[in-house]
C-alpha positions in Angstrom: -32.3 68.0 -16.0 -28.3 69.7 -17.1 -30.5 72.3 -18.5 -32.5 73.0 -15.0 -29.1 72.6 -13.5 -27.3 75.2 -15.7 -30.1 78.0 -15.4 -30.3 77.1 -11.6 -26.0 78.0 -11.8 -26.8 81.5 -14.1 -29.7 82.5 -11.7 -27.3 82.2 -8.5 -24.6 83.9 -10.5 -26.6 86.8 -11.5 -27.5 87.2 -8.2 -24.3 87.2 -6.5 -23.3 89.9 -9.0 -25.9 92.2 -8.8 -25.8 95.5 -7.2 -27.1 95.4 -3.9 -30.6 97.5 -3.4 -29.9 101.2 -3.1 -25.9 100.9 -4.4 -24.5 103.9 -6.4 -26.2 103.4 -10.0 -23.8 102.8 -12.8 -22.3 106.2 -14.0 -23.3 106.6 -17.5 -21.5 105.5 -20.7 -22.4 107.4 -24.1 -21.8 105.9 -27.7 -20.9 107.8 -30.7 -20.6 106.5 -34.3 -18.3 108.6 -36.7 -20.1 111.5 -37.9 -22.2 112.1 -34.7 -22.4 115.0 -32.0 -24.4 114.3 -28.6 -25.2 117.3 -26.3 -25.7 116.6 -22.7 -25.9 117.9 -18.9 -23.4 117.4 -16.5 -23.8 118.6 -12.7 -20.9 118.5 -10.3 -22.5 116.9 -6.9 -20.1 115.9 -3.8 -17.2 116.2 -6.4 -18.8 113.7 -8.9 -19.8 114.1 -11.9 -23.6 113.2 -12.9 -24.4 113.5 -16.4 -27.9 113.7 -17.5 -29.4 112.1 -21.0 -27.8 112.7 -24.4 -29.4 114.2 -27.4 -28.1 113.7 -30.7 -27.2 116.6 -32.8 -25.8 117.3 -36.3 -21.6 117.1 -36.2 -20.3 120.9 -35.6 -23.1 122.5 -35.1 -24.2 122.4 -31.6 -23.3 124.6 -29.0 -23.2 123.7 -25.1 -25.2 125.7 -23.1 -24.8 126.4 -19.4 -24.1 123.4 -17.3 -23.9 121.4 -20.8 -21.1 119.6 -22.8 -20.8 118.6 -26.5 -19.0 115.6 -28.0 -18.3 114.8 -31.4 -16.4 112.3 -33.6 -15.5 113.2 -37.2 -15.0 110.4 -39.6 -11.9 108.8 -39.8 -8.9 110.4 -42.3 -6.8 109.4 -44.7 -4.3 108.2 -41.9 -7.5 106.1 -40.3 -7.8 108.5 -37.4 -10.8 110.0 -36.4 -11.1 113.6 -34.0 -13.2 113.3 -30.6 -14.1 117.1 -30.3 -15.3 118.8 -27.2 -16.9 121.6 -26.0 -17.9 122.4 -22.4 -20.0 124.8 -20.5 -19.7 123.0 -17.4 -19.1 124.6 -13.8 -15.9 123.1 -13.6 -13.6 121.1 -16.1 -14.7 117.5 -17.2 -12.8 114.6 -17.9 -13.6 111.2 -19.6 -12.3 108.3 -21.4 -13.3 107.5 -24.9 -12.9 103.7 -25.9 -12.5 103.0 -29.6 -14.5 99.8 -30.0 -15.2 97.2 -32.9 -18.1 94.9 -31.6 -16.4 94.1 -28.2 -13.0 94.6 -28.9 -10.9 97.7 -27.8 -9.1 98.8 -30.4 -8.0 102.4 -29.0 -8.4 104.4 -25.8 -7.6 108.0 -25.3 -8.2 110.2 -22.0 -9.7 113.6 -22.5 -9.1 116.7 -20.4 -11.7 119.2 -19.8 -10.9 123.1 -20.5 -13.9 125.7 -20.0 -11.2 128.3 -22.1 -11.5 126.3 -25.5 -12.8 123.7 -27.4 -10.3 120.6 -27.4 -10.1 117.5 -29.3 -8.1 114.2 -29.4 -7.6 111.4 -32.1 -8.6 108.3 -31.7 -8.2 105.0 -34.1 -10.8 105.6 -36.9 -11.4 102.2 -37.5 -13.8 102.2 -34.6 -17.5 101.1 -35.2 -18.3 103.1 -32.2 -16.6 105.2 -29.5 -18.0 104.8 -25.8 -17.6 107.9 -23.7 -17.2 107.0 -19.9 -15.4 107.3 -16.8 -16.5 111.2 -16.3 -14.7 113.2 -13.0 -14.0 116.6 -12.2 -10.3 117.4 -14.1 -8.0 120.2 -13.2 -8.9 122.6 -16.1 -5.3 122.8 -17.5 -5.9 120.6 -20.2 -3.4 118.1 -18.9 -4.8 114.8 -17.7 -3.5 113.2 -14.3 
């Protein structure tokens, strides 16, 4: 009997927290592991960043085509940090947040500021198993985040 009641409570909770039909979809979040690089398309629609599906590339080898971003994550160095490498050829600069995680535990978080004029990088704790890229937004382009 308790199993049925627990199932019913779970189903109600899932329905209550589920997004409504026609709601805005959750913005993408990409996962990088040390030594990986991803390439993905970016469009700016109504002032919001719409990112396309990522494709893997060998670290340091990809060049962004028009409307694309390339984000890589170096293996950790002797100081236990990795570098997030960013190159973009987007219509406007794109900022995003990189969160270093071990399992579900957040160990470091950095905001990367988009810059169209040159590649940029930011260091992040290198003991991360993964780095999640999320919260993509149109940036100012001057290399400083708000």
